[in-house]
N, CA, C and O atoms as a MOPAC input file, in Angstrom:
PM7 MOZYME 1SCF
protein

 N    -87.50000 1  -211.37400 1    82.19900 1
 C    -88.58500 1  -212.22300 1    83.06200 1
 C    -88.45300 1  -213.68700 1    83.22600 1
 O    -88.08600 1  -214.51200 1    82.38900 1
 N    -88.82100 1  -213.86300 1    84.47000 1
 C    -88.30400 1  -215.13500 1    84.88400 1
 C    -89.68400 1  -215.86500 1    85.30200 1
 O    -90.60100 1  -215.25000 1    85.84700 1
 N    -89.73500 1  -217.22000 1    84.99300 1
 C    -91.20600 1  -217.99400 1    85.29700 1
 C    -90.25300 1  -219.64300 1    85.95300 1
 O    -89.45600 1  -220.44100 1    85.45800 1
 N    -90.99300 1  -219.45500 1    87.40500 1
 C    -90.51900 1  -220.85900 1    87.96400 1
 C    -91.57200 1  -221.48400 1    88.24400 1
 O    -92.58700 1  -220.95100 1    88.69300 1
 N    -91.37900 1  -223.13100 1    87.91300 1
 C    -92.53700 1  -223.82600 1    88.53400 1
 C    -92.19000 1  -224.36700 1    89.64700 1
 O    -90.99800 1  -224.66900 1    89.58100 1
 N    -92.80600 1  -224.73100 1    90.97900 1
 C    -93.09600 1  -225.04000 1    91.97300 1
 C    -93.90700 1  -226.32900 1    92.39100 1
 O    -95.08600 1  -225.98600 1    92.29800 1
 N    -93.86800 1  -227.29100 1    92.69400 1
 C    -94.73400 1  -228.27100 1    92.75600 1
 C    -95.31700 1  -227.88200 1    94.53000 1
 O    -94.56200 1  -227.59100 1    95.45700 1
 N    -96.79400 1  -227.98500 1    94.60300 1
 C    -97.22300 1  -227.95800 1    95.43500 1
 C    -98.32900 1  -229.53900 1    96.05100 1
 O    -98.53200 1  -230.51700 1    95.33200 1
 N    -98.80100 1  -229.40400 1    97.29400 1
 C    -99.32700 1  -230.29100 1    97.62100 1
 C   -100.73400 1  -230.58900 1    97.05300 1
 O   -101.47800 1  -229.71700 1    96.60600 1
 N   -101.01400 1  -231.85300 1    97.11100 1
 C   -102.28900 1  -232.11600 1    96.10500 1
 C   -102.23600 1  -232.15600 1    94.73000 1
 O   -103.29200 1  -232.36300 1    94.13200 1
 N   -101.30200 1  -232.01300 1    94.16100 1
 C   -101.14300 1  -232.14900 1    92.41000 1
 C   -101.06900 1  -230.98100 1    91.83600 1
 O   -101.01000 1  -230.95300 1    90.60700 1
 N   -101.05300 1  -229.67200 1    92.63800 1
 C   -101.04200 1  -228.38600 1    92.52300 1
 C    -99.58300 1  -227.86300 1    92.02900 1
 O    -98.51900 1  -228.06100 1    92.61600 1
 N    -99.76100 1  -227.21800 1    90.93200 1
 C    -98.43400 1  -226.90400 1    90.51100 1
 C    -98.34500 1  -225.35400 1    90.79300 1
 O    -99.43900 1  -224.80000 1    90.68600 1
 N    -97.29200 1  -224.52300 1    91.13000 1
 C    -97.03100 1  -223.00700 1    91.26300 1
 C    -96.59500 1  -222.67600 1    90.26100 1
 O    -96.06600 1  -223.64900 1    89.72400 1
 N    -96.47500 1  -221.35200 1    89.37700 1
 C    -95.94800 1  -221.02900 1    88.29300 1
 C    -95.52400 1  -219.87700 1    89.02900 1
 O    -96.41500 1  -219.22000 1    89.56600 1
 N    -94.56700 1  -219.57700 1    89.13300 1
 C    -94.00400 1  -218.07700 1    89.58700 1
 C    -93.23200 1  -217.31400 1    88.74000 1
 O    -92.21800 1  -217.70200 1    88.15900 1
 N    -93.94400 1  -215.75500 1    88.65500 1
 C    -93.68200 1  -215.02800 1    87.42200 1
 C    -93.02600 1  -213.72200 1    88.09600 1
 O    -93.44900 1  -213.24800 1    89.15000 1
 N    -91.89500 1  -213.17100 1    87.33600 1
 C    -91.13000 1  -212.47500 1    87.86700 1
 C    -91.08600 1  -211.56800 1    86.57000 1
 O    -91.10200 1  -212.00300 1    85.41900 1
 N    -91.01800 1  -210.02300 1    87.00400 1
 C    -90.79700 1  -209.04800 1    85.80700 1
 C    -92.03100 1  -208.61700 1    85.26000 1
 O    -93.12400 1  -208.64400 1    85.82600 1
 N    -91.72200 1  -208.13200 1    83.87300 1
 C    -92.72600 1  -207.53900 1    83.20400 1
 C    -93.46200 1  -208.79800 1    82.41400 1
 O    -92.91700 1  -209.89400 1    82.28700 1
 N    -94.54000 1  -208.53900 1    81.99500 1
 C    -94.88000 1  -209.43000 1    81.25500 1
 C    -96.11300 1  -208.73800 1    80.25200 1
 O    -97.27000 1  -208.36300 1    80.44200 1
 N    -95.08400 1  -208.80200 1    78.96600 1
 C    -95.89200 1  -208.29100 1    78.22600 1
 C    -95.33200 1  -208.67400 1    76.77000 1
 O    -94.48700 1  -209.56900 1    76.80200 1
 N    -95.61800 1  -208.20500 1    75.60400 1
 C    -95.43100 1  -208.79600 1    74.12400 1
 C    -93.93900 1  -209.24300 1    74.13900 1
 O    -93.70000 1  -210.32000 1    73.59400 1
 N    -92.79200 1  -208.47500 1    74.75600 1
 C    -91.49000 1  -209.34700 1    74.42000 1
 C    -90.96000 1  -210.61300 1    75.52300 1
 O    -89.99400 1  -211.34700 1    75.31600 1
 N    -91.77200 1  -210.64600 1    76.61200 1
 C    -91.38700 1  -211.68100 1    77.53400 1
 C    -92.63400 1  -212.86500 1    77.18100 1
 O    -92.29000 1  -214.04700 1    77.16900 1
 N    -93.76200 1  -212.58300 1    76.95900 1
 C    -94.89200 1  -213.72100 1    77.22700 1
 C    -94.66600 1  -215.06000 1    76.67100 1
 O    -95.24400 1  -216.12100 1    76.90800 1
 N    -93.71700 1  -214.78000 1    75.89600 1
 C    -93.39000 1  -216.41400 1    75.22100 1
 C    -92.84800 1  -217.49700 1    76.21800 1
 O    -92.76500 1  -218.70800 1    76.01300 1
 N    -92.49300 1  -216.79100 1    77.35500 1
 C    -91.56800 1  -217.52600 1    78.29200 1
 C    -92.85800 1  -218.05800 1    79.34700 1
 O    -93.03100 1  -219.26500 1    79.51100 1
 N    -93.47500 1  -217.33900 1    79.83300 1
 C    -94.96800 1  -217.89800 1    80.42800 1
 C    -95.65800 1  -218.65600 1    79.65900 1
 O    -95.97100 1  -219.74900 1    80.13100 1
 N    -96.12200 1  -218.31100 1    78.20200 1
 C    -96.82200 1  -219.26000 1    77.49800 1
 C    -96.15800 1  -220.70400 1    76.91100 1
 O    -96.89700 1  -221.62900 1    76.57500 1
 N    -94.78600 1  -220.78900 1    76.82900 1
 C    -94.06100 1  -221.97800 1    76.90300 1
 C    -94.05400 1  -222.77000 1    78.65600 1
 O    -93.68800 1  -223.91800 1    78.91000 1
 N    -94.29300 1  -222.29600 1    79.10900 1
 C    -94.13800 1  -223.04600 1    80.78400 1
 C    -95.56000 1  -223.19500 1    80.90200 1
 O    -95.78900 1  -224.29700 1    81.40000 1
 N    -96.59400 1  -222.57200 1    80.66200 1
 C    -98.08100 1  -222.97400 1    80.66600 1
 C    -98.63300 1  -224.18800 1    79.82500 1
 O    -99.61400 1  -224.89100 1    80.07100 1
 N    -97.60400 1  -224.26200 1    78.59600 1
 C    -98.06400 1  -225.00100 1    77.85200 1
 C    -97.29400 1  -226.31900 1    78.05600 1
 O    -97.82000 1  -227.40200 1    77.80200 1
 N    -96.22800 1  -226.22100 1    78.44800 1
 C    -95.64700 1  -227.45900 1    78.46100 1
 C    -96.21600 1  -227.94700 1    79.97100 1
 O    -95.58300 1  -228.96300 1    80.26000 1
 N    -97.21800 1  -227.59600 1    81.09900 1
 C    -97.21200 1  -228.32400 1    82.25900 1
 C    -98.59900 1  -228.72300 1    81.69500 1
 O    -99.01700 1  -229.83200 1    82.02400 1
 N    -99.37400 1  -227.93800 1    80.87000 1
 C   -100.86500 1  -228.63600 1    80.51000 1
 C   -100.60400 1  -229.60900 1    79.23400 1
 O   -101.62000 1  -230.09600 1    78.73900 1
 N    -99.62900 1  -229.87100 1    78.77500 1
 C    -99.40900 1  -231.00500 1    78.00600 1
 C    -98.82800 1  -232.08600 1    78.68800 1
 O    -98.80400 1  -233.08500 1    77.96900 1
 N    -98.31700 1  -232.27600 1    79.88700 1
 C    -97.81600 1  -232.91500 1    80.98400 1
 C    -99.25500 1  -233.34500 1    81.55300 1
 O    -99.14900 1  -234.24500 1    82.38600 1
 N   -100.37300 1  -232.99100 1    81.34900 1
 C   -101.61900 1  -233.08600 1    82.29600 1
 C   -101.63400 1  -232.69200 1    83.69800 1
 O   -102.30800 1  -233.25600 1    84.55900 1
 N   -100.93300 1  -231.79100 1    83.87100 1
 C   -100.92800 1  -230.82200 1    84.96800 1
 C   -102.19600 1  -229.65700 1    84.59900 1
 O   -101.78700 1  -228.63100 1    84.05600 1
 N   -103.63500 1  -229.74600 1    84.84800 1
 C   -104.15700 1  -228.96600 1    85.04600 1
 C   -104.95700 1  -228.22500 1    85.98700 1
 O   -105.99200 1  -227.60200 1    85.75100 1
 N   -104.21800 1  -228.39700 1    87.32200 1
 C   -104.45300 1  -227.37300 1    88.64700 1
 C   -103.10800 1  -226.60400 1    88.70700 1
 O   -102.09500 1  -227.02100 1    89.27000 1
 N   -103.23400 1  -225.43400 1    88.05700 1
 C   -102.12500 1  -224.52500 1    87.98800 1
 C   -102.61200 1  -222.95000 1    88.83200 1
 O   -103.75400 1  -222.49000 1    88.80100 1
 N   -101.60200 1  -222.41800 1    89.44400 1
 C   -101.69900 1  -221.33200 1    90.85000 1
 C   -100.31200 1  -220.69000 1    89.48000 1
 O    -99.24800 1  -221.22400 1    89.16500 1
 N   -100.91700 1  -219.46700 1    88.99800 1
 C    -99.60900 1  -218.26500 1    88.76900 1
 C    -99.92800 1  -217.10000 1    89.81400 1
 O   -100.89800 1  -216.34300 1    89.83600 1
 N    -98.82400 1  -217.17600 1    90.67800 1
 C    -98.15500 1  -216.45200 1    91.40300 1
 C    -97.42900 1  -215.25100 1    90.54600 1
 O    -96.58600 1  -215.24400 1    89.64800 1
 N    -98.34200 1  -213.98900 1    91.42900 1
 C    -97.72900 1  -212.69700 1    90.35400 1
 C    -97.59300 1  -211.71500 1    91.29800 1
 O    -98.12500 1  -210.62000 1    91.12000 1
 N    -96.71100 1  -212.05300 1    92.64200 1
 C    -96.15300 1  -211.37000 1    93.29000 1
 C    -95.11000 1  -210.19800 1    92.74900 1
 O    -95.18900 1  -208.99800 1    93.01400 1
 N    -94.24200 1  -210.76600 1    92.03200 1
 C    -93.34100 1  -210.13000 1    91.54200 1
 C    -93.56000 1  -209.59700 1    90.05300 1
 O    -92.54600 1  -209.46600 1    89.36800 1
 N    -94.44400 1  -209.36900 1    89.65400 1
 C    -94.58200 1  -209.06000 1    88.38800 1
 C    -95.27300 1  -207.55700 1    88.25000 1
 O    -96.34600 1  -207.15700 1    88.70200 1
 N    -94.33600 1  -206.91500 1    87.51300 1
 C    -94.65600 1  -205.03300 1    87.92900 1
 C    -95.59500 1  -204.83300 1    86.94700 1
 O    -96.47800 1  -204.03800 1    87.26800 1
 N    -95.70500 1  -205.47600 1    85.46600 1
 C    -96.79900 1  -205.35600 1    84.81000 1
 C    -97.02500 1  -206.19000 1    84.05200 1
 O    -96.23000 1  -207.11100 1    83.86200 1
 N    -98.40200 1  -206.06200 1    83.29400 1
 C    -99.18200 1  -207.26500 1    82.61600 1
 C    -99.90300 1  -206.21600 1    81.20200 1
 O   -100.51700 1  -205.14900 1    81.17300 1
 N    -99.44200 1  -207.16900 1    80.18600 1
 C   -100.09800 1  -206.26100 1    79.05800 1
 C   -100.86900 1  -206.89100 1    78.78800 1
 O   -101.26700 1  -207.65800 1    79.66500 1
 N   -101.57500 1  -206.94300 1    77.33500 1
 C   -102.74800 1  -207.26500 1    76.73300 1
 C   -102.56300 1  -208.82600 1    76.63800 1
 O   -103.32100 1  -209.74400 1    76.95100 1
 N   -101.25900 1  -208.81100 1    76.08200 1
 C   -100.62400 1  -210.15000 1    75.61100 1
 C   -100.36200 1  -210.76100 1    76.62200 1
 O   -100.44900 1  -211.93700 1    76.26600 1
 N   -100.12100 1  -210.74500 1    77.55700 1
 C   -100.06200 1  -211.50300 1    78.89000 1
 C   -101.53300 1  -212.09200 1    79.29300 1
 O   -101.79400 1  -213.28500 1    79.44800 1
 N   -102.35700 1  -211.08700 1    79.41800 1
 C   -103.54500 1  -211.51100 1    79.84500 1
 C   -104.18300 1  -212.63000 1    79.14900 1
 O   -104.79600 1  -213.56100 1    79.67300 1
 N   -103.88700 1  -212.35500 1    77.45200 1
 C   -104.45400 1  -213.79300 1    76.39100 1
 C   -103.53300 1  -215.10400 1    77.01600 1
 O   -103.99300 1  -216.21300 1    77.29000 1
 N   -102.40600 1  -214.76000 1    77.13400 1
 C   -101.80000 1  -216.16600 1    77.87500 1
 C   -102.37300 1  -216.92100 1    78.84400 1
 O   -102.51100 1  -218.14400 1    78.84600 1
 N   -102.79300 1  -215.90900 1    79.90400 1
 C   -103.49800 1  -216.20500 1    81.01800 1
 C   -105.13700 1  -217.18100 1    80.79400 1
 O   -105.58200 1  -218.23500 1    81.25000 1
 N   -105.54500 1  -216.29800 1    80.00100 1
 C   -106.83300 1  -216.80300 1    79.37500 1
 C   -106.83800 1  -217.97600 1    78.97700 1
 O   -107.52400 1  -218.93000 1    79.34400 1
 N   -105.88600 1  -217.88000 1    78.04900 1
 C   -105.67000 1  -219.16200 1    76.94600 1
 C   -105.26100 1  -220.50300 1    77.80400 1
 O   -105.63700 1  -221.61700 1    77.44100 1
 N   -104.55200 1  -220.32000 1    78.83600 1
 C   -104.09800 1  -221.70600 1    79.63000 1
 C   -105.30600 1  -221.92700 1    80.35100 1
 O   -105.52800 1  -223.11800 1    80.57000 1
 N   -106.47700 1  -220.80800 1    80.95000 1
 C   -107.01900 1  -221.31100 1    81.84500 1
 C   -108.45500 1  -222.17700 1    81.17500 1
 O   -109.08200 1  -223.08800 1    81.71500 1
 N   -108.68600 1  -221.55800 1    79.88100 1
 C   -109.77700 1  -222.27800 1    78.66200 1
 C   -109.31700 1  -223.30200 1    78.82400 1
 O   -109.99500 1  -224.03800 1    79.54000 1
 N   -107.89900 1  -223.92800 1    78.24700 1
 C   -107.26800 1  -225.37400 1    78.24600 1
 C   -107.66800 1  -226.00400 1    79.23700 1
 O   -108.39500 1  -226.98700 1    79.09200 1
 N   -107.15000 1  -225.42600 1    80.83700 1
 C   -106.82700 1  -226.60200 1    81.73300 1
 C   -108.38200 1  -226.97300 1    82.10600 1
 O   -108.71700 1  -228.10300 1    82.45900 1
 N   -109.24100 1  -225.91800 1    81.98400 1
 C   -110.96300 1  -225.87300 1    82.31200 1
 C   -111.26400 1  -227.48100 1    81.28000 1
 O   -111.67600 1  -228.61000 1    81.54400 1
 N   -110.82100 1  -226.81900 1    80.13800 1
 C   -111.66400 1  -228.11400 1    79.19900 1
 C   -111.48100 1  -229.51400 1    79.68200 1
 O   -112.32100 1  -230.40300 1    79.54000 1
 N   -109.99700 1  -229.67900 1    80.42700 1
 C   -109.57500 1  -231.24400 1    81.40300 1
 C   -110.09000 1  -231.18300 1    82.68000 1
 O   -109.68900 1  -232.05600 1    83.44900 1
 N   -110.93600 1  -230.31300 1    83.13100 1
 C   -111.35500 1  -230.28800 1    84.52100 1
 C   -110.81300 1  -229.57900 1    85.44500 1
 O   -111.30200 1  -229.58200 1    86.57500 1
 N   -109.72000 1  -228.85000 1    85.14400 1
 C   -108.62100 1  -228.02400 1    85.96400 1
 C   -109.37000 1  -226.44900 1    86.17200 1
 O   -110.52600 1  -226.03400 1    86.25400 1
 N   -108.11900 1  -225.90800 1    86.20200 1
 C   -108.62900 1  -224.32700 1    86.33100 1
 C   -107.01300 1  -223.52700 1    86.48100 1
 O   -106.06900 1  -224.31200 1    86.56600 1
 N   -106.79600 1  -222.54100 1    86.50200 1
 C   -105.70900 1  -221.78600 1    86.56300 1
 C   -106.25700 1  -220.76600 1    87.40800 1
 O   -107.34600 1  -220.28200 1    87.10100 1
 N   -105.60300 1  -220.34600 1    88.50700 1
 C   -106.13200 1  -219.70600 1    89.74100 1
 C   -104.97600 1  -218.24300 1    89.78200 1
 O   -104.03700 1  -218.54300 1    89.04300 1
 N   -104.82800 1  -217.30200 1    90.17800 1
 C   -103.74600 1  -216.13600 1    90.61700 1
 C   -103.82400 1  -216.10000 1    91.69400 1
 O   -104.92800 1  -216.39400 1    92.15100 1
 N   -102.68100 1  -215.71400 1    92.70700 1
 C   -102.44400 1  -215.41700 1    93.54600 1
 C   -101.32000 1  -214.39700 1    93.87700 1
 O   -100.25900 1  -214.35300 1    93.25500 1
 N   -101.65200 1  -213.57300 1    94.92300 1
 C   -100.18200 1  -212.39200 1    95.24200 1
 C   -100.19300 1  -211.45600 1    94.26800 1
 O    -99.12000 1  -211.07800 1    93.79900 1
 N   -101.16100 1  -211.04000 1    93.90200 1
 C   -101.11100 1  -209.94200 1    92.85700 1
 C   -100.36000 1  -208.62300 1    93.23600 1
 O   -100.48100 1  -207.99200 1    94.28600 1
 N    -99.61000 1  -208.35500 1    92.23200 1
 C    -99.04600 1  -206.97900 1    93.05400 1
 C   -100.24500 1  -205.76600 1    92.87400 1
 O   -101.20700 1  -206.17800 1    92.22700 1
 N   -100.34600 1  -204.48300 1    93.28500 1
 C   -100.83700 1  -203.41800 1    93.36400 1
 C   -101.18900 1  -203.29600 1    91.95400 1
 O   -102.28500 1  -203.56500 1    91.46100 1
 N   -100.24000 1  -202.90200 1    91.40600 1
 C   -100.26100 1  -202.39900 1    89.63300 1
 C   -101.03300 1  -203.54900 1    88.70800 1
 O   -101.76100 1  -203.24000 1    87.76400 1
 N   -100.73600 1  -205.08300 1    89.16700 1
 C   -101.06300 1  -206.16000 1    88.35900 1
 C   -102.58200 1  -206.02600 1    88.82100 1
 O   -103.39100 1  -205.99000 1    87.89400 1
 N   -103.08800 1  -205.94800 1    90.10400 1
 C   -104.46000 1  -205.93700 1    90.43500 1
 C   -105.11000 1  -204.99400 1    89.86200 1
 O   -106.14800 1  -205.39400 1    89.33400 1
 N   -104.82900 1  -203.49300 1    89.72200 1
 C   -105.31200 1  -202.57300 1    89.16000 1
 C   -105.60100 1  -202.81400 1    87.72500 1
 O   -106.68400 1  -202.36300 1    87.35400 1
 N   -104.74400 1  -203.53800 1    86.66100 1
 C   -105.17500 1  -203.68100 1    85.21300 1
 C   -106.32200 1  -204.67300 1    85.09900 1
 O   -107.30400 1  -204.64700 1    84.35700 1
 N   -105.87500 1  -205.73600 1    86.21200 1
 C   -106.85500 1  -206.97300 1    86.04400 1
 C   -108.09000 1  -206.62800 1    86.56300 1
 O   -108.93100 1  -207.27400 1    85.93600 1
 N   -108.66900 1  -205.85700 1    87.48500 1
 C   -109.92200 1  -204.81600 1    87.68800 1
 C   -110.14100 1  -204.15100 1    86.51600 1
 O   -111.08100 1  -204.52500 1    85.81400 1
 N   -109.42100 1  -203.19300 1    86.15100 1
 C   -110.06100 1  -202.42200 1    85.01000 1
 C   -110.50800 1  -203.16200 1    83.53800 1
 O   -111.23900 1  -202.69200 1    82.66600 1
 N   -109.79200 1  -204.53100 1    83.56700 1
 C   -110.24800 1  -205.44200 1    82.05500 1
 C   -111.35100 1  -206.20900 1    82.75800 1
 O   -112.12100 1  -206.73200 1    81.95300 1
 N   -111.62600 1  -206.40800 1    83.94300 1
 C   -112.90500 1  -207.26400 1    84.19600 1
 C   -112.06000 1  -208.83400 1    84.62600 1
 O   -112.81000 1  -209.77800 1    84.87600 1
 N   -111.15000 1  -208.98200 1    84.67200 1
 C   -110.14900 1  -210.29200 1    84.89200 1
 C   -110.66800 1  -210.55800 1    86.12500 1
 O   -110.86700 1  -211.74900 1    86.36300 1
 N   -110.90300 1  -209.87300 1    86.85600 1
 C   -111.03600 1  -210.22900 1    88.76200 1
 C   -112.35200 1  -211.22100 1    88.66400 1
 O   -112.60900 1  -212.02300 1    89.56200 1
 N   -113.00200 1  -211.10500 1    87.70500 1
 C   -114.56500 1  -211.65500 1    88.08300 1
 C   -114.18200 1  -213.08900 1    87.22600 1
 O   -114.74300 1  -214.16000 1    87.45400 1
 N   -113.30100 1  -212.92900 1    86.37600 1
 C   -112.87400 1  -214.23300 1    85.37300 1
 C   -112.27800 1  -215.37700 1    86.45500 1
 O   -112.97200 1  -216.33400 1    86.79900 1
 N   -110.94800 1  -215.17100 1    86.93700 1
 C   -110.23100 1  -215.50700 1    87.23900 1
 C   -110.24000 1  -216.05000 1    88.72100 1
 O   -110.63700 1  -215.13600 1    89.44200 1
 N   -110.01600 1  -216.94800 1    89.30200 1
 C   -109.98700 1  -217.21000 1    90.93200 1
 C   -108.76500 1  -216.35600 1    91.37900 1
 O   -107.57200 1  -216.57300 1    91.16400 1
 N   -109.42700 1  -215.20300 1    92.13800 1
 C   -107.77200 1  -214.42400 1    92.36100 1
 C   -107.78400 1  -214.75300 1    94.18500 1
 O   -108.81700 1  -214.73000 1    94.85500 1
 N   -106.53200 1  -215.01900 1    94.68500 1
 C   -106.43500 1  -215.15700 1    96.12200 1
 C   -105.14800 1  -214.40100 1    96.37800 1
 O   -104.34000 1  -213.92700 1    95.58000 1
 N   -105.17100 1  -214.41300 1    97.73900 1
 C   -104.15300 1  -213.24400 1    98.46200 1
 C   -103.08600 1  -214.55900 1    98.67600 1
 O   -101.95000 1  -214.09400 1    98.58500 1
 N   -103.03800 1  -215.78600 1    98.88500 1
 C   -101.89400 1  -216.50500 1    99.19300 1
 C   -102.06700 1  -217.65000 1    98.14300 1
 O   -103.09100 1  -218.02600 1    97.57200 1
 N   -100.51200 1  -218.19200 1    98.02800 1
 C   -100.84200 1  -219.91900 1    97.54900 1
 C   -102.00300 1  -220.72900 1    98.46600 1
 O   -103.16000 1  -221.05900 1    98.20400 1
 N   -101.41000 1  -220.84700 1    99.30600 1
 C   -102.28100 1  -221.61800 1   100.18500 1
 C   -103.94700 1  -221.56700 1   100.11700 1
 O   -104.65000 1  -222.57100 1   100.22300 1
 N   -104.47600 1  -220.13800 1    99.90800 1
 C   -105.57600 1  -220.36200 1    99.75500 1
 C   -106.22900 1  -220.73400 1    98.44500 1
 O   -107.30200 1  -221.32400 1    98.31900 1
 N   -105.34800 1  -220.26200 1    97.39100 1
 C   -105.59000 1  -220.83100 1    96.14300 1
 C   -105.40700 1  -222.51300 1    95.81200 1
 O   -106.03500 1  -223.31800 1    95.12400 1
 N   -104.34700 1  -222.57600 1    96.58000 1
 C   -104.35600 1  -224.41100 1    96.28100 1
 C   -105.71000 1  -224.96200 1    97.17900 1
 O   -106.25700 1  -225.95400 1    96.69800 1
 N   -106.17600 1  -224.52300 1    98.17800 1
 C   -107.42200 1  -224.78200 1    98.91400 1
 C   -108.65900 1  -224.84900 1    98.19800 1
 O   -109.61900 1  -225.55400 1    98.50900 1
 N   -108.56500 1  -223.93900 1    97.05100 1
 C   -109.51000 1  -223.60000 1    96.21200 1
 C   -109.98500 1  -224.85200 1    95.67000 1
 O   -111.13100 1  -225.20100 1    95.95300 1
 N   -109.16400 1  -225.67300 1    94.82800 1
 C   -109.05800 1  -226.65000 1    94.18700 1
 C   -110.00800 1  -228.11300 1    94.85000 1
 O   -109.93200 1  -228.64700 1    95.95700 1
 N   -110.58900 1  -228.33200 1    94.05400 1
 C   -111.37700 1  -229.86900 1    94.72200 1
 C   -110.41100 1  -230.73300 1    95.18300 1
 O   -109.29800 1  -230.86400 1    94.67300 1
 N   -110.94200 1  -231.48800 1    96.40700 1
 C   -109.60400 1  -232.20100 1    96.94700 1
 C   -109.55900 1  -233.47500 1    95.83700 1
 O   -108.65300 1  -234.28500 1    96.03600 1
 N   -110.35600 1  -233.70300 1    94.80900 1
 C   -109.69700 1  -234.72700 1    93.61500 1
 C   -108.95900 1  -233.94800 1    92.86100 1
 O   -108.98100 1  -234.31500 1    91.68700 1
 N   -108.38600 1  -233.12200 1    93.03800 1
 C   -107.32200 1  -232.39400 1    92.16300 1
 C   -105.94900 1  -233.34100 1    92.15100 1
 O   -105.19000 1  -233.51200 1    91.19700 1
 N   -105.86500 1  -233.84000 1    93.33500 1
 C   -104.54400 1  -234.85000 1    93.75500 1
 C   -104.90000 1  -236.06800 1    92.98400 1
 O   -103.94400 1  -236.77000 1    92.65400 1
 N   -106.24600 1  -236.50900 1    92.58500 1
 C   -106.17200 1  -237.85100 1    91.96200 1
 C   -105.82200 1  -237.54500 1    90.51300 1
 O   -105.15700 1  -238.45500 1    90.01900 1
 N   -106.10500 1  -236.40000 1    89.57400 1
 C   -105.81800 1  -236.02600 1    88.41900 1
 C   -104.47300 1  -236.44300 1    88.03000 1
 O   -104.03400 1  -236.15400 1    86.91700 1

C-alpha cells in the first residue's frame, strides 16, 4: 500500500491511498494521518480511487482521524471511492457518517472558506 500527501488550495491536504487497506497495511495510513493532524492539518481529504479493499481496521483508522480532526474544527472527507470500497462503506453505514464526494474538487469545496485560515 502507498500513501501520498498532496496539498490543495485553501489549506486542505489530500491523502491519496493506493492498494489494499487492511490489518497488514493500515499502519501506513494511520501514521500519515496522525502526522498531518499533529501538524495542525485538520482539513483532510482521503482519495480512495486506487483502494481495492478496506477492512474494519481501515475503517477504524478513518473514523479515528475524523474524530480527531472534528475535535479541532476540521473534518476528514472521502472522495473517488472505488466501486468495491463504496459497497463496503454502504454496508457498514459509513456513507452517512463521512462526507463522500465524487471528486477532490467537490470535497475541497465542501470545507468552509475559513479552512484556509486554520
